[in-house]
Structure formats: structure tokens, C-alpha cells
C-alpha positions in Angstrom: 47.5 22.3 5.5 46.0 23.6 2.2 47.4 20.6 0.2 45.7 18.2 2.7 42.3 19.7 1.7 42.8 18.8 -1.9 41.1 15.5 -2.6 42.3 12.7 -4.7 39.6 13.3 -7.3 40.7 17.0 -7.5 44.2 15.8 -8.4 43.0 13.2 -10.8 41.0 15.7 -12.8 43.8 18.2 -12.6 46.1 15.6 -14.1 43.7 14.9 -16.9 43.4 18.6 -17.6 47.2 18.9 -17.5 47.6 16.2 -20.2 45.0 18.0 -22.4 46.7 21.3 -21.8 50.2 19.9 -22.6 48.9 18.5 -25.9 47.2 21.7 -26.9 50.1 23.8 -25.8 52.5 21.7 -27.8 50.3 22.5 -30.8 50.5 26.2 -30.1 54.3 26.0 -29.8 54.6 24.2 -33.1 52.3 26.8 -34.7 54.6 29.5 -33.4 57.8 27.6 -34.5 56.4 27.3 -38.1 54.8 30.7 -38.6 56.2 33.0 -35.8 54.1 36.0 -35.0 52.8 37.0 -38.4 49.8 37.0 -40.8 49.0 33.3 -40.5 48.9 33.2 -36.7 47.0 36.5 -36.5 44.5 35.0 -39.0 44.1 31.8 -36.8 43.8 33.6 -33.4 41.5 36.4 -34.7 39.2 33.8 -36.4 39.0 31.9 -33.0 37.9 35.2 -31.4 35.2 35.8 -34.0 33.9 32.3 -33.8 33.7 32.5 -30.0 31.9 35.8 -30.1 29.3 34.5 -32.7 28.9 31.3 -30.7 27.4 33.3 -27.9 24.3 33.9 -30.0 23.7 30.2 -30.3 24.4 29.8 -26.5 21.3 32.0 -26.0 19.2 28.8 -26.4 20.9 26.5 -23.9 23.3 28.0 -21.4 20.8 27.9 -18.5 20.4 24.1 -18.8 22.8 23.6 -15.9 20.5 25.5 -13.6 17.5 23.3 -14.5 18.7 19.8 -15.7 19.2 18.3 -12.2 15.8 19.7 -11.1 14.1 18.2 -14.1 15.8 14.8 -13.7 14.9 14.6 -10.0 11.2 15.3 -10.9 11.0 13.3 -14.1 13.9 11.6 -15.9 12.0 11.2 -19.2 11.2 14.9 -19.3 14.9 15.7 -18.6 15.8 13.5 -21.5 13.3 15.2 -23.8 14.7 18.6 -22.8 18.2 17.4 -23.8 16.9 16.5 -27.2 15.0 19.8 -27.7 18.1 21.8 -26.9 20.4 19.6 -29.0 18.1 20.1 -32.0 17.8 23.8 -31.4 21.6 24.2 -31.4 21.7 22.5 -34.8 19.2 24.8 -36.3 20.5 28.0 -34.7 24.1 27.2 -35.7 23.1 26.6 -39.3 21.2 29.9 -39.4 24.3 31.8 -38.1 26.4 30.1 -40.7 24.0 31.0 -43.5 23.8 34.6 -42.3 27.6 34.7 -42.3 27.8 33.7 -46.0 25.0 36.0 -46.9 26.7 39.0 -45.3 30.3 38.3 -46.3 29.5 37.4 -49.9 27.5 40.6 -50.4 29.3 43.2 -48.4 33.0 42.2 -48.5 33.7 42.9 -44.8 36.7 40.7 -44.7 40.0 40.5 -46.6 40.4 37.6 -49.0 42.7 35.7 -46.6 40.4 36.1 -43.7 37.3 35.2 -45.6 39.0 32.1 -47.2 39.9 30.7 -43.8 36.6 31.7 -42.1 34.5 30.2 -45.0 35.6 26.9 -43.7 36.2 27.6 -40.0 32.7 29.1 -39.6 31.3 25.6 -39.2 33.2 25.3 -35.9 30.3 27.3 -34.4 28.1 24.2 -34.7 30.6 21.8 -33.2 31.7 24.1 -30.5 28.2 24.6 -29.2 27.2 21.0 -29.4 30.4 19.9 -27.6 30.1 22.5 -24.9 26.4 21.7 -24.4 27.2 18.0 -24.0 30.1 18.8 -21.6 27.6 20.4 -19.2 25.3 17.4 -19.4 28.0 14.9 -18.9 29.5 16.9 -16.0 26.1 17.0 -14.3 25.9 13.3 -14.8 29.3 12.9 -13.1 31.2 12.0 -16.2 33.9 14.5 -15.4 36.7 12.7 -17.3 34.7 13.1 -20.6 35.2 16.9 -20.5 38.9 16.5 -20.9 38.8 13.5 -23.2 36.6 15.2 -25.7 39.0 18.2 -25.7 42.0 15.9 -26.0 40.6 14.3 -29.2 40.6 17.8 -30.9 43.9 18.9 -29.4 45.7 15.7 -30.3 44.3 15.7 -33.8 45.4 19.2 -34.6 48.8 18.4 -33.0 49.2 15.5 -35.5 48.3 17.8 -38.4 50.8 20.5 -37.6 53.6 18.1 -36.7 53.4 16.0 -39.9 51.4 17.9 -42.5 51.0 21.7 -42.0 53.6 23.7 -43.8 52.4 26.9 -45.5 48.7 26.3 -46.0 46.9 27.4 -42.8 43.6 26.3 -44.4 44.4 22.7 -43.4 44.1 23.8 -39.8 40.4 24.8 -40.4 39.6 21.4 -42.0 41.4 19.5 -39.2 39.5 21.4 -36.5 36.2 20.5 -38.0 37.1 16.8 -38.6 38.5 16.1 -35.1 35.6 18.1 -33.5 33.3 15.7 -35.3 35.1 12.7 -33.8 35.0 14.3 -30.4 31.2 14.8 -30.8 30.8 11.1 -31.7 32.6 10.1 -28.5 30.2 12.4 -26.5 27.1 11.0 -28.2 28.2 7.5 -27.3 28.2 8.4 -23.6 25.0 10.3 -23.9 23.1 7.5 -25.7 24.7 4.3 -24.1 25.9 5.4 -20.7 23.3 8.0 -19.6 20.7 6.3 -21.8 19.1 9.4 -23.4 17.4 8.2 -26.6 17.3 10.7 -29.5 13.9 12.3 -30.2 12.9 14.5 -33.1 11.5 17.3 -31.0 12.2 21.1 -31.1 10.0 22.9 -28.8 8.1 22.8 -25.5 6.2 25.8 -24.3 7.0 25.3 -20.6 10.7 25.9 -21.4 10.0 29.5 -22.5 10.1 30.9 -19.0 13.0 28.7 -17.8 15.8 27.7 -20.1 15.0 29.9 -23.1 14.3 33.1 -21.3 17.2 32.8 -18.8 19.7 31.6 -21.4 18.9 34.7 -23.4 19.5 36.9 -20.4 22.8 35.2 -19.7 24.0 35.5 -23.2 22.9 39.0 -23.8 25.2 39.6 -20.8 27.8 37.4 -22.5 27.7 39.4 -25.7 28.1 42.6 -23.8 30.9 41.2 -21.7 32.8 39.5 -24.6 32.7 42.7 -26.6 35.9 43.4 -24.8 37.5 40.7 -27.0 36.5 42.5 -30.1 37.9 45.8 -28.7 41.2 44.0 -27.8 41.5 42.8 -31.5 40.7 46.4 -32.7 43.3 48.0 -30.3 46.1 45.5 -30.9 45.8 45.2 -34.7 46.5 48.9 -35.0 50.0 48.2 -33.8 50.9 46.1 -36.8 51.1 42.5 -37.9 51.9 40.0 -35.1 51.0 42.0 -32.0 47.7 40.2 -31.6 49.5 36.9 -32.0 51.9 37.9 -29.2 48.8 38.8 -27.0 47.3 35.4 -27.9 50.4 33.6 -26.7 50.4 35.5 -23.5 46.8 34.7 -23.1 47.5 31.0 -23.8 49.9 30.8 -20.9 47.2 32.3 -18.6 44.8 29.8 -20.2 47.1 26.9 -19.3 47.1 28.1 -15.6 43.3 28.5 -15.6 42.7 25.1 -17.2 45.1 23.2 -14.9 44.4 25.0 -11.6 40.9 26.4 -11.8 38.9 24.4 -14.3 38.9 20.9 -12.8 38.1 22.2 -9.3 35.4 24.5 -10.6 33.8 21.7 -12.7 33.4 19.6 -9.6 32.3 22.6 -7.6 29.5 23.5 -10.0 28.1 19.9 -9.9 28.3 19.9 -6.0 26.6 23.3 -5.6 23.9 22.4 -8.2 23.0 19.4 -6.1 23.2 21.4 -2.8 20.8 24.0 -4.1 18.5 21.4 -5.8 18.2 19.6 -2.4 17.9 22.9 -0.4 21.0 22.1 1.7 21.9 25.8 2.0 23.9 25.4 5.2 26.6 23.7 3.1 26.8 26.6 0.7 29.3 28.9 2.6 31.7 26.2 3.5 32.0 24.9 -0.1 32.4 28.4 -1.5 35.1 29.5 0.9 36.9 26.2 0.4 36.9 26.5 -3.4 37.9 30.2 -3.3 40.9 29.4 -1.0 42.1 26.7 -3.3 41.9 28.4 -6.7 43.2 31.8 -5.4 46.3 30.5 -3.8 47.1 28.0 -6.5 46.5 30.6 -9.2 48.8 33.2 -7.6 51.6 30.7 -7.0 51.3 29.5 -10.7 51.3 33.0 -12.1 54.3 33.9 -10.0 56.4 30.9 -11.2 55.3 31.3 -14.8 56.2 35.0 -15.0 59.8 34.4 -14.0 60.4 31.3 -16.2 58.5 32.7 -19.2 61.5 34.3 -21.0 63.5 31.1 -20.8 60.6 29.0 -21.9 59.8 31.2 -24.9 63.4 31.2 -26.0 63.7 27.5 -25.9 60.3 26.5 -27.2 60.1 28.9 -30.1 63.6 28.4 -31.3 64.4 32.0 -32.4 61.1 32.7 -34.1 60.4 35.4 -31.5 62.8 38.3 -31.0 63.9 39.5 -27.6 61.4 42.4 -28.0 58.6 39.9 -28.8 59.4 37.9 -25.7 59.4 41.1 -23.6 56.0 42.1 -25.0 54.6 38.6 -24.3 55.9 38.7 -20.7 54.5 42.2 -20.2 51.0 41.3 -21.6 51.1 38.1 -19.4 51.4 40.1 -16.2 48.6 42.5 -17.3 46.3 39.5 -18.1 47.3 37.7 -14.9 46.0 40.6 -12.8 42.8 40.7 -14.9 42.2 37.0 -14.5 42.9 37.1 -10.8 39.6 39.1 -10.6 37.9 36.5 -12.8 39.2 33.7 -10.6 37.9 35.3 -7.4 34.5 36.1 -8.9 34.1 32.6 -10.4 32.6 30.8 -7.3 30.4 33.8 -6.5 29.1 34.0 -10.1 28.4 30.2 -10.1 26.2 30.5 -7.0 24.4 33.6 -8.4 23.7 31.8 -11.7 22.5 28.6 -9.9 20.1 30.7 -7.9 18.8 31.9 -11.3 19.5 35.6 -10.6 20.1 36.3 -14.3 18.7 39.8 -14.2 21.5 40.8 -11.8 24.2 39.2 -14.0 22.7 41.0 -17.0 22.9 44.4 -15.2 26.5 43.7 -14.2 27.5 42.8 -17.7 25.7 45.8 -19.1 27.6 48.1 -16.7 30.9 46.3 -17.8 30.0 46.9 -21.4 29.4 50.7 -20.8 32.6 51.1 -18.8 34.8 49.2 -21.2 33.3 51.2 -24.1 34.0 54.4 -22.3 37.5 53.2 -21.8 37.9 52.5 -25.5 36.6 56.0 -26.4 39.1 57.5 -24.0 41.8 55.3 -25.6 40.9 56.8 -29.0 40.4 60.4 -27.8 43.6 60.7 -25.7 45.7 58.3 -27.8 46.3 55.9 -24.9 48.8 53.1 -25.4 47.5 49.5 -25.3 49.0 49.2 -21.8 46.6 52.0 -20.6 43.7 50.3 -22.3 44.5 47.1 -20.4 44.7 49.0 -17.1 41.2 50.2 -17.8 40.1 46.7 -18.5 41.6 45.5 -15.2 39.8 48.2 -13.3 36.4 47.4 -14.9 37.0 43.6 -14.2 37.6 44.2 -10.5 34.4 46.3 -10.4 32.5 43.3 -11.7 34.2 41.1 -9.0 33.0 43.5 -6.3 29.5 43.5 -7.6 29.3 39.7 -7.7 30.9 39.5 -4.2 28.2 41.8 -2.8 25.4 39.8 -4.4 26.7 36.5 -3.1 27.0 37.8 0.4 23.3 38.9 0.3 22.4 35.4 -0.9 24.4 33.8 1.9 22.7 36.0 4.5 19.2 35.2 3.1 19.7 31.4 2.9 22.1 30.6 5.7 19.3 30.0 8.3 17.3 27.7 6.0 
């Protein structure tokens, strides 16, 4: 009955996502087989976390585009095209400013070890590519180029896979160069679609005053919330690195398995859901809202739980086979344990996803900011308790799960109030 509700398009994009995930997952496997859980993998995974956190600052300029782009295009296609170019140029400038500030701070204050700084001095430019790629993904998705989301990711994943399979031995720096090069190729592919398929012509424009109270202001609200929410990732790095070399890498591998499930099960369905709900709200067809939300929630929750259940039991065998003795029995048990903690946490994230999408599309950014601020305060209190009472990292993750489910309840409550208000319109 449930399977009959999943459309051919859902399956098609799930398969595209699966191909991308398989390629990126093979890359992670080869990385583990070559370096195990040690300094090199810690360096790579921690650098990714730092880049993702700093990227949120750049996102403060553009994240709200998905709430306004269709609106702009319906009213004036040329204006929507101009907005695209303004945001694109803003991302370029903001990313370069962050990169310059990084060099200014690290060169003068010595905050990082030599190994970390050597890698990040190259990898820091990924902030620019990551933001441009993610911005284009939103525009292409809203223009119904859903496959491009996975193809652009596949270019980067496949490129890094080639590097580690044929060339990467001891010098992890090559991975930083490879990521930048194949991100650039992925961006070229996206720009081809933007310029020749959607027909957006490039303009050398940087600002429009009327965007202040729409995209700029609301993107800032969303990403202040994002900085507060994502601070948990910095705390996780801080907590796990105190347990010695390699523990954060083991966490990253557990997180990667969860990421595979989310990308294969949730992401393709949610990408289509976002576009569908965006058009429903833009056209004021509010009676369709509840049906679509309930349908998507049923799909992703059931598929997620089934996927987690299967993965948990096969994980020890998969790790033993894939990593060919690089991980000890104790390492595998730690990965499996962290996997189950993370799976409970991301169950809450999966449930709140459709609700949060609707809340954002109704431009209720102040509410999201308040929820993320409360998350930040609660997780910070949890970290302080961790230090004061010398909790284990398990107890810290239990606090994280509790706080995440609190977020889910708050977003559920807000969605229900939206549903009651608009259901009769």
C-alpha cells in the first residue's frame, strides 16, 4: 500500500541519489582503507566540519532565495534573473572576504597546528565553491532540473574517487586540491544549465534595495539560527577529540552511514516536496498542504526506520569486509554504537523536516530563529554539564537527542497552527 504511493519520479531520483552515494561512499571506504582512523582522517573530517560551519556565514546572503524565487519569476522573469545574478555575485564577494579573514587570523594568531593549517590553507577555498554549488542547486531544483542536483555532486564524488584510487598515498593535501578542481568542474556544469537551459544571462550587479527586507533580512535570520544550531558540530569535535586520535574519524564514519540513508531515502523525496510546496504556497492552494505534508512524512519516516534497522545489524559485517582490517573490533563496536545514537537523533530531524520546510516557506523566520536559539542554549548547558560532571560522550549524545526532539515538538506545534489558520482558505 505504501509502496504504491511512491511515484516513478520518486524512484528515479532515489536511484540517481543512490549512484552518487555509492561513489562517495566508495571514496570514504578507500580513505579508511588507506589511512584507517588516524591523524589524516581526523584532519580531513574536522576540516570539513570547519568549512561547513564557516559557510553558514556566507549563506546569510542567499538561503531565503527558495522562499522568493518562484514568486519573483511569476511576477517578473527578468527581475528574477537579476536577483539570481545579484546573489551569485554576493556569494563571490562574501566567500573571498571569509577566506581573507581566515588567512589574516591564522597567520597572526597561530590557532591551528601546522598539519591542520597546511591542509586548511588550501581547503578554505572550498567555502566559495560549496556556496555557489548549493545556491545553484536550489535554483535548478526550483526550475525542475532535479537530476542536476545529483549530477553536480557526482562530478565531485567521482573525481575524488579517481584521486584516492590511483594517486593518493601518504599526502592528504592532494585531496584538498582535488576537491577544489572537481568542484570547479561541477560549477561549470551548473552554469551551463543556468545560462543555456534556464536562459539567465549574467549581469554585473551586486545590490537592489528592495531585497533588503526579503532575501537579505530573512537569510540573515535563518543563518543566525543555523550558526546557533550548527554550533553542536563544533561541540562534538571538542568532546570527541579529547578521547584521543581517531575517535572523531570513527564518529564521522558512523555519521556517513546515517548520511547515506538520509541521501537515498529522504533527500530525493524532500527535494521534490520543497518544489511542490513552494508552488502550492505561491499559488495559494492551501487545501493541498496537509495532504502533501502527511504523505511525505509517512514515506520518509517508514523508509528511514526500516533502513536504519537493516543497516544497524549488517554494519559490523560491512565494516569488517570494506575496511579490510584497518579497524579493530573495538573500533567497529564504537562505530555501531555511535550509529544507533545518531540514528535516533536523525529520526527527530527526519520528522521535523517537512514541518520546517512549510514554516520556512511561510517565511516565519523569527520562529525558526527562536527555536534555534533555544537549541543553542540547551546544548550549551548540556556541554557545561558534560564538563562539570565529567559525563561520557554517550551521555553528551543523549543530551543532544533530547534537545533535538524538543526542536521537533516546537516545529510540529507551529506547523499545526499554520495548518489550522490556512486550511479554510
